[in-house]
N, C-alpha and C positions, 0 to 999 in steps of 0.2 A: 168503689174501687176507681178505674180510669186514672191511676196514677202512672201515665203511660207517656214518658216525654219522647221528643224526637230522637234524641240520642247523638252521640258524638260520631264524627266521620272517620274511621280508622284507616289507616294506610298500612301496606304490608311492609315491615322492616326489610332490609337489603338481605341480611343474613337468614331471615326466615324463609326467604324465597329461593334459597340456593337449591338448583336441581341436583339430582343423583350425578356423583362425579364431580361436583364443583369444589370438592376438597382439594382437588389437585390444581385448580386455577390459580395461577400465580398471581392474578390480579386480586382475587378474594384474599390470598395470604397477604399481600401488600395492605389491602384495606383493613384487615383484621389488626394489623400491626401499626395502623395510623397513618400509613403512607398513602395518603389519598391521591396526590398528584400522580403517582407512579401507578395506582390502581386505574385511574382515570385514562391514562394513556394506553395501558394494556386493554382496557374494555374498549376504547375507541377503536383499536386495531381489530378486535374481534367483530365489534358492531359493523365494520366495513364489510364484513362478509356475512351480514345478515344474522348474526347471533342474537337471538330474542333475549337470552339472559343477559348478555352484555348491554344490550339496548335498554333494558329494564334498569340495571345498575347506573347507567348513565343518567337515567332519569331521576334515580333517586340522589346522585351526586350533585346534579344541578338544583334539586329542589331543596337539598339541605346546605349547598355551598361547600361541599367536601371536595378538596382538590381543583374545584373549578369556582367561578364567580356564582352565587345564587341567581338562577335565571328561570323563573316559572314558565316561560314561553318555551325555553330549551327543554325543561323537564317534560312538558306536555308533549313536544314533539318526539322525544324518545320513549316515552310511555306508549305514544300512539302507534309508533313503529314496532315495538315490542308486542303490544296487544294486537296489531294486525297480523303477527306471526302466531298468534293463538296462546301467548305467555299469560296465564291466569292472573297472576299477581300485578302485571302491567295493566290488565284490564280493570281490575280493582282500583288501582291507583289513578287510573286515567278518569274512571268514572267519578272517583272522589273529587278530582280537580274540576270536571265540568259541574258536578253538583254545587261545588263552592265558588266557581267562577275564577278559579286561579289560572294564571297564564292566558288569559282571554279578556275580551271586553265585558262580558255579561255571563251570568248563570245560564246553564243549559241543562235543566233537569231531565228533558227528554232524551238528550244524547247520553247524559248520566245512566238513565234506565237501560238504554241499549247495551252499554258495556257493563253494567252490573248484571244484566241477564246472560251475557256471554261468560262472565266468571261464575255466575250462580249455576249455569247448566255444567260447569267443570266441578261443582261440588264445593265452592268456596262459602262458607257459612257466613262470613261477613258480608259478601256480596248478596247472598240469599236474603239476610236481614235487610239490608239497604234498599234491595229491590222491593221487598214486602213493604217497607215504610212509604215508598213511593206510590204504591198501589193503595195503601191504607190512606194516605193523606190526599190522593190525586195531585201530587205534585210531578209535574212533567209528564205523568201517564194519567190516563182516564181512571178515575177512583174506581177500584174493583175490589171489594171485600173478600169475595172467593179467591181471587188470585192473591191477595195479601195474605190471607190465612194459610193458603197453600204454600206460600214461600217461607212464612214465619214457622210453618210446621217443619220443613225439611232443614232450616237453620237449627230449630229447636232440638230436633233429634240428633243433631251433632252437638248438642250441649252448649249452644249460644244463649247465654242467660237472658238477654234482653228481648231475643226472640220468643223465649219461653214466657217471660213477662207478658209481652204484647199479645201472644196468643191466648194466653190464659185470660186476658181482660176481653178479647172477643168472644171466648166461650161464656164468660161472665154475663156479657150483654146479648149474645145471641147474634153476633154481626159476622157474616160469611161462614158461620159454622151454626150447628144446632145449640141452643143455649143449654150449657151443663155445668153447673156449679161444681160438681165432683170432679171434673176434668180441670176446671180453672183452678180448683184448690190444688190438685196435683202439680199443675204446671208452676203455679206460684211457688209452692214448696220446693221444686227442683231448682228454680231461679234463686230463690231466697237462700237456699243451701250453700249456694256458690258466692253469696255475700252481696248479691244485687239489692241494693237499697230500695229501689222502687217496687220490687217484689216483696221484700219484707214489711213496706207499709201495706200493700194490698193484701199480704197474708195476714197481717195484724187485723185489718179491717174486717177480713171474713171472720176471724175469730171473734172479734169485738161485736160484731153484729149477728153471729150465729148463722152465717151464709154458707150452706153446703157442709156445715159441721156444727156440732153443739156449740152455743155460746161458751166463751172461755176467755174472761178478761185478764186473766194472768198470762194465758199464752199470747193474747194481743199485745199486752204490755211488753213481754219479752221481745217480740218482733219490733215494735215500734222502738224500743230502746237499741236494738242492733243498728236499725236504719238511722236513727237519731245521731248515734254515735259517729256515723257516716257523714253528718252534715245535712241530713235530709230534713227541710224545713216543715214539711207536713208530718213527719215522724216526731219531731221535736213539739209541735203544737199538741199532737195526740197524746203523747207521753204526758205533756205538762197538765193536759185535762184530766188525765187519770190520776196523777199525783195530787192535783188540787181536789179531787173528788174522794180520793182514796178508793178507787175502783180498780181492782186487779192488783193493786200495790198498796202498800202502807201509805196514808195520807202525809204528804210532806210538802208544805207550803213554799219553804224556801227552795227545794228542788224544782217544784211547779214554776216558780218565778224564774228560775234559771233557765230552764228550757222555753218559757214564754219569750224571754229576752233574745235567746239564740234564735228563735224562730223570727221574731220580728225584726231582728238585725238583718234578715235575708229578705224583708219585705212582706212576710206573711201577715196579711191584713187582719185576719181574726186575732192573731196573737198581738198585734198592735192595740186593736180594740180592747182586748181583754185586759192588757196592761193599764190602758186609760182608765177602765171601769174600776180597776184596783187602785188607782191613784198613784200608779208607779210610771 
């Protein structure tokens, strides 16, 4: 298994962060109508009174260059003000900027961890996942499998597909949790059913090798194909192998070569070697 990438760093969209009552905000109405300059001016007036929502919105506008010139440093400053006022989505976006080193001279994963934790404590599943990753990888924070598993679990319980995948992987190897193939299988299944290609590969592997479940090559091929169709190189190679050998699927050398080539095009070394051995 261990098909567990670092993952993309998500930002909260402006409209998704709107607090209760924001539908009456003239600035939000202007923003939705594409009147970004007017929205920026109205939010600037509100931000002068310390309105955390308005500060967050100005951070988004400066980040995207909507109604104002793109300015990562200004975006960082507005997110910092809003985050300081306890606005969860600003805390998440601020942490993401620190982690990526945007609007500053260098990456600051430790500071990112502080702000992810503030948003995570307010229940933000994405922040919980990103915080777990920092603990999992020891990036900016002391590596701590127990804390990583704890935050993955909180995000997973909210349906976060990547958190489910990563927590499942920890159960599979017994890191930060007691080793439990049945729990790993359950979590991979939940994540895979949401369309997570990484979990689909991991679930396919468990069926392929009979880990925590009776071996079922046909079921493995099903999950590999779903992930392969999403462009996952590992899945493409594994599916090619099954098609080449006729395991779990009808043997089909033409289709096998097709998937080997797709995996190789993404730099999958085993696929590259396989094609060379086949003289292709």
